[in-house]
C-alpha positions in Angstrom: 110.3 89.4 131.0 107.1 88.5 132.7 104.7 91.2 132.4 101.5 89.5 131.3 98.8 91.7 129.8 95.3 90.5 130.9 93.6 93.4 129.5 95.0 95.2 126.4 94.4 98.8 125.3 92.4 98.9 121.8 91.9 102.3 120.3 88.7 103.6 122.1 85.4 103.0 120.2 84.6 106.7 120.6 87.9 107.9 119.2 87.6 105.7 116.0 84.1 107.0 115.6 85.1 110.7 116.0 88.0 110.3 113.5 85.8 108.9 110.9 83.2 111.7 111.5 85.8 114.4 111.5 86.9 113.1 108.0 83.4 113.2 106.6 81.8 116.0 108.3 82.3 119.4 110.0 82.4 118.5 113.7 81.3 121.2 116.2 84.4 122.9 117.6 84.0 121.4 121.1 83.8 117.9 119.5 87.1 118.7 117.6 88.8 119.7 120.6 87.6 116.6 122.4 89.0 114.4 119.5 92.3 116.2 119.8 92.5 115.7 123.7 91.4 112.1 123.4 93.7 111.1 120.6 96.6 112.9 122.7 95.6 110.9 125.8 95.5 107.5 123.9 98.7 108.2 122.6 100.5 108.9 125.9 98.9 105.8 127.4 100.5 103.7 124.6 103.8 105.5 125.3 103.3 104.2 128.8 102.4 100.9 127.8 105.6 100.4 126.2 107.6 101.1 129.4 105.6 98.9 131.8 105.7 96.1 129.2 109.4 95.9 129.5 109.4 95.3 133.1 110.8 92.0 134.3 109.5 91.2 137.7 106.2 89.1 137.3 103.0 91.3 137.0 99.5 91.5 135.5 99.0 94.5 133.4 95.2 95.7 133.1 94.8 98.8 130.8 91.8 101.0 130.5 89.6 99.6 132.9 86.0 101.2 133.7 84.7 99.8 136.9 82.1 100.7 139.4 82.2 100.9 143.2 79.2 102.1 145.6 77.4 103.2 142.4 80.3 105.3 141.3 82.1 104.5 138.1 85.7 105.1 137.7 88.2 104.6 135.0 91.7 103.1 135.4 94.5 104.0 132.9 96.8 101.2 134.1 96.7 98.9 136.9 99.8 96.8 137.7 99.0 93.9 140.0 102.1 92.3 141.5 103.3 91.3 144.8 102.1 93.8 147.5 101.8 96.7 146.7 99.8 96.8 143.6 100.3 100.1 141.3 97.7 102.4 140.1 98.8 104.7 137.3 97.0 107.8 135.9 98.8 108.8 132.8 98.7 112.4 131.5 100.1 113.2 128.0 100.0 117.2 128.8 102.4 119.2 126.6 103.5 122.8 127.1 103.8 124.9 130.5 101.6 124.5 133.3 101.5 126.0 136.8 100.5 124.7 140.3 99.1 127.1 142.5 96.8 126.8 145.6 96.3 123.0 145.0 95.1 123.9 141.4 96.5 123.3 138.0 96.6 125.9 135.3 97.6 125.9 131.6 99.6 128.8 130.8 98.8 128.4 127.1 95.2 128.8 127.4 95.3 130.7 130.8 92.7 128.5 132.5 92.4 125.9 135.2 92.2 122.5 134.2 91.1 119.2 136.0 93.3 118.4 138.9 95.0 115.0 138.0 95.8 114.5 141.5 92.2 114.6 142.7 91.3 112.3 139.8 93.9 110.0 141.1 92.7 110.4 144.7 89.2 109.4 143.7 90.2 106.4 141.6 92.4 105.0 144.4 89.7 105.4 147.0 87.0 103.7 144.8 89.4 100.9 143.8 90.3 100.3 147.5 86.6 100.2 148.4 86.1 97.7 145.5 88.8 95.5 146.6 87.7 95.4 150.0 84.3 94.4 149.0 85.7 91.5 147.1 87.6 90.2 150.0 91.0 91.7 149.1 93.3 93.7 151.5 96.2 95.0 149.3 98.3 98.3 149.6 97.8 100.4 146.7 100.5 102.8 145.5 99.1 105.4 143.1 100.9 107.9 140.7 100.1 110.5 138.0 102.5 109.9 135.5 103.3 112.9 133.0 104.6 111.1 130.0 105.2 114.0 127.7 108.8 115.2 127.7 107.8 118.8 126.6 105.7 119.1 129.8 106.7 121.5 132.5 105.0 122.2 135.7 106.0 125.4 137.6 105.8 125.6 141.3 105.5 121.9 141.4 104.2 120.5 144.7 106.5 118.5 146.9 105.5 115.2 148.5 102.7 114.4 145.9 102.6 111.1 144.0 103.7 112.7 140.7 106.3 111.3 138.4 107.6 113.9 135.8 109.0 113.1 132.4 112.7 113.5 133.6 111.9 111.1 136.5 110.4 108.4 134.5 113.7 106.4 133.6 114.7 106.3 137.3 111.2 105.2 138.4 110.9 102.5 136.0 114.2 101.2 137.0 113.1 101.1 140.7 109.9 99.3 139.7 112.3 96.8 137.8 114.5 96.1 140.9 111.4 95.3 143.0 111.0 91.5 143.3 107.6 90.1 142.6 106.0 86.6 143.2 102.6 86.0 142.1 100.3 83.3 143.2 96.6 82.2 142.5 95.3 85.3 144.4 96.8 87.7 142.0 95.5 86.0 139.1 92.3 85.7 140.5 91.9 89.3 141.3 93.3 90.2 137.7 90.5 88.1 136.1 87.7 89.3 138.4 88.6 92.9 137.6 88.7 92.3 133.9 85.3 90.6 134.1 83.8 93.5 135.8 85.1 96.0 133.2 82.0 97.9 131.8 81.5 99.4 128.4 79.7 102.6 127.5 78.1 103.2 124.2 79.0 106.5 122.4 76.2 106.2 119.7 73.6 108.2 121.2 76.1 111.0 121.7 76.8 111.2 118.0 73.4 110.2 116.5 72.8 113.8 115.2 75.1 112.8 112.5 72.9 110.8 110.1 74.5 108.9 107.2 73.0 111.3 104.6 75.0 114.1 106.1 78.3 112.7 105.6 80.7 113.1 102.7 80.8 110.1 100.5 83.7 108.6 98.7 86.5 106.2 99.5 89.0 107.8 101.9 92.9 107.0 101.3 94.2 104.7 104.0 97.3 106.5 104.4 96.7 110.4 104.0 92.9 110.3 104.5 92.4 112.3 101.2 89.1 112.0 99.2 91.1 112.4 95.9 91.1 108.6 95.1 90.5 107.1 91.6 89.7 103.5 90.6 91.4 101.4 87.9 91.9 97.8 87.1 90.8 96.3 90.6 92.8 99.1 92.4 92.3 102.5 93.9 95.0 105.1 94.1 95.3 108.2 96.0 96.0 111.2 93.8 97.6 113.1 96.7 100.1 110.5 98.3 100.1 107.9 95.5 99.2 105.1 97.9 97.7 102.1 96.0 95.3 99.7 97.4 93.5 96.7 96.1 89.7 97.5 95.1 88.5 94.6 97.3 90.2 95.9 100.3 89.1 99.4 99.8 85.4 98.3 99.5 85.7 96.1 102.7 87.5 99.0 104.4 84.4 101.1 103.4 82.0 98.5 104.7 83.8 98.7 108.1 83.3 102.3 108.4 79.6 102.1 107.9 79.5 99.4 110.3 81.4 101.2 112.8 79.4 104.4 112.5 76.0 102.8 111.9 76.0 99.4 113.6 72.1 98.9 113.2 72.2 99.8 109.5 72.0 96.8 106.9 74.7 96.5 104.5 73.3 96.4 101.1 75.0 96.8 97.6 73.1 100.1 96.9 74.3 101.6 100.4 77.9 100.7 99.8 77.7 101.8 96.3 76.5 105.2 97.3 79.0 105.5 100.2 82.1 104.5 98.0 81.0 106.9 95.2 84.3 106.9 93.3 83.7 103.4 92.4 81.4 103.6 89.3 80.2 99.9 89.1 77.5 98.5 91.2 78.4 95.2 89.8 81.7 95.5 91.3 80.5 96.3 94.7 78.0 93.3 94.6 80.9 91.0 93.7 83.2 92.0 96.5 80.3 91.9 99.1 79.1 88.3 97.9 82.6 87.0 97.9 83.5 88.3 101.5 80.3 88.5 103.7 77.5 86.4 104.3 74.3 87.1 102.2 70.9 87.1 103.9 67.5 87.8 102.8 65.6 87.4 99.7 66.1 89.2 96.3 64.7 92.7 97.0 65.7 92.6 100.7 69.2 91.2 100.2 71.6 92.3 102.9 75.3 91.3 104.1 76.8 90.6 107.3 
């Protein structure tokens, strides 16, 4: 096996933020829907990663790239760099019945038109080709929309389109596995160059309306996400699922939540004490912070990093 992942696929920052906000406040309906779709999409991409990671011919795998070409940004789910051609994959985790009519995709469940993944793929392929040419690379690109969910069905599916359906995936992966590939310095240079060009976008302004005082306080169970958690003898235990966790671990997890949601807020004993709520000893909070984080500032302005 020689598929080398040069850029992995961590859980998107925006998804992590939305999950925490959803646990601690009432999201708007459109945000709840967005959270569901984003989580579903990430799940599908990870499913496809398991398949590409098993391919034996040498290749460089780049996941979740955000690039820019001619002042236009485009996002790549998976790029497989191997001996010409390179492969571009747009992964969709759609579930249920859909219809293709007059070049458009419709969800039969909600009876509405959805974004055309073929147009998304076409745009992405075009911008990638332009970017490669500007960098001095002239490689053929094979691009596909991958429908990963076995419960997906498309009525009136178009012929001669770069679509791989769930029941076609095993044969498609076998074909990719049979194709020989020899990599050289050019392929590695391209892969490293694209990774270095990856951009990140901050989601914080988008959710700045959710101030820290608006959120429900308390330790959340690490397993079932219930707030019904009680502390005893340097442990916290969920009263719903029974999960038991060390007190220090739970406090540090809470600190991680604050840092994730509010990266510019200083971590203080009072702030963490208020956030945890179910831990009734400020002295305990101070001990955990002192033992595990770096203490800064003077007595009154003491904070931890």
